[in-house]
C-alpha positions as CSV (number, residue, x, y, z in Angstrom):
1,M,109.2,-13.8,36.2
2,I,107.5,-15.9,33.6
3,T,104.0,-16.9,34.7
4,E,101.5,-19.2,33.2
5,Q,99.3,-16.2,32.3
6,K,102.2,-14.5,30.5
7,I,102.8,-17.7,28.4
8,K,99.0,-17.9,27.6
9,N,99.1,-14.2,26.6
10,A,102.2,-14.7,24.4
11,L,100.6,-17.7,22.7
12,E,97.3,-15.9,22.1
13,N,99.2,-12.9,20.6
14,A,101.2,-15.2,18.4
15,R,98.1,-17.0,17.2
16,R,96.3,-13.7,16.5
17,K,99.4,-12.4,14.5
18,G,99.5,-15.6,12.6
19,V,95.8,-15.4,11.7
20,N,96.1,-11.8,10.7
21,W,99.1,-12.4,8.5
22,G,97.4,-15.4,6.9
23,C,94.3,-13.4,6.2
24,L,96.3,-10.5,4.8
25,G,98.4,-12.8,2.7
26,Y,95.3,-14.5,1.2
27,E,93.7,-11.1,0.5
28,V,96.8,-9.8,-1.2
29,M,97.0,-13.0,-3.4
30,T,93.3,-12.6,-4.3
31,L,93.9,-9.0,-5.3
32,M,96.8,-10.1,-7.5
33,V,94.6,-12.7,-9.2
34,L,91.8,-10.2,-9.7
35,H,94.3,-7.8,-11.2
36,D,96.6,-10.0,-13.2
37,K,94.2,-12.8,-14.3
38,F,90.8,-11.0,-14.5
39,G,92.0,-7.6,-15.6
40,I,90.5,-5.6,-12.7
41,T,92.9,-2.7,-12.7
42,D,90.7,0.0,-11.2
43,K,92.0,0.6,-7.7
44,E,88.5,1.6,-6.6
45,E,87.1,-1.8,-7.7
46,L,90.0,-3.5,-5.8
47,R,89.2,-1.4,-2.7
48,R,85.5,-2.3,-3.0
49,Y,86.5,-6.0,-3.0
50,C,88.5,-5.5,0.2
51,K,85.5,-3.7,1.8
52,E,83.2,-6.6,0.9
53,M,85.7,-9.1,2.3
54,D,85.9,-7.1,5.5
55,S,82.2,-7.1,5.7
56,L,82.0,-10.9,5.3
57,A,84.7,-11.3,7.9
58,E,82.9,-9.1,10.3
59,C,79.7,-11.2,9.9
60,M,81.7,-14.2,10.9
61,T,83.4,-12.6,13.9
62,K,80.1,-11.3,15.2
63,D,78.6,-14.8,14.6
64,Y,76.0,-13.5,12.1
65,A,77.1,-16.2,9.7
66,S,79.7,-19.0,9.7
67,L,82.1,-20.2,7.0
68,S,79.8,-23.1,6.6
69,D,76.9,-20.7,5.9
70,F,79.0,-19.1,3.1
71,V,80.0,-22.4,1.6
72,I,76.4,-23.6,1.5
73,A,75.1,-20.2,0.0
74,L,77.8,-20.2,-2.6
75,N,76.9,-23.8,-3.6
76,E,73.2,-23.1,-3.7
77,E,73.5,-19.8,-5.6
78,S,76.2,-20.7,-8.1
79,G,76.8,-24.5,-8.0
80,F,80.4,-23.8,-7.0
81,T,81.8,-26.3,-4.4
82,L,85.1,-26.9,-2.7
83,T,86.5,-30.4,-2.6
84,D,84.9,-32.7,0.0
85,D,88.2,-32.8,2.0
86,D,88.2,-29.0,2.2
87,L,84.5,-29.0,3.3
88,V,85.2,-31.5,6.1
89,E,88.0,-29.3,7.4
90,I,85.6,-26.4,7.6
91,D,82.7,-28.3,9.0
92,P,82.4,-32.1,9.2
93,T,78.6,-31.9,8.6
94,L,79.3,-30.6,5.1
95,S,80.8,-33.9,4.1
96,G,79.3,-35.3,0.9
97,M,78.1,-31.9,-0.3
98,L,80.3,-32.3,-3.4
99,K,78.4,-34.3,-6.0
100,D,80.2,-36.9,-8.1
101,G,81.4,-35.3,-11.3
102,D,80.4,-31.8,-10.2
103,G,83.8,-30.4,-11.2
104,G,83.1,-27.6,-8.7
105,G,85.8,-25.3,-7.6
106,G,88.4,-27.8,-6.7
107,C,90.2,-25.3,-4.5
């Protein structure tokens, strides 16, 4: 018998799988860019990148830091910014962080 709880569980499992696949896909694409476009061919360096990404993800899942915190730190430390539309999707309070003519990341 299909119960409301079974449906909720199935939806949560599907959401979790989607998030995991999305994250894995992004990590693989990033590794390909590091390898193909930036010449990082040492597998230990690529593994170190993965370890650092996992560490940042763990900080977020344990609520030590948020994605907004990372966006702000990246901007303050390097001047790199995402587009304002991207920032608003992450956190509406970040709207306007991109300065006119900044040229930032444009991701």
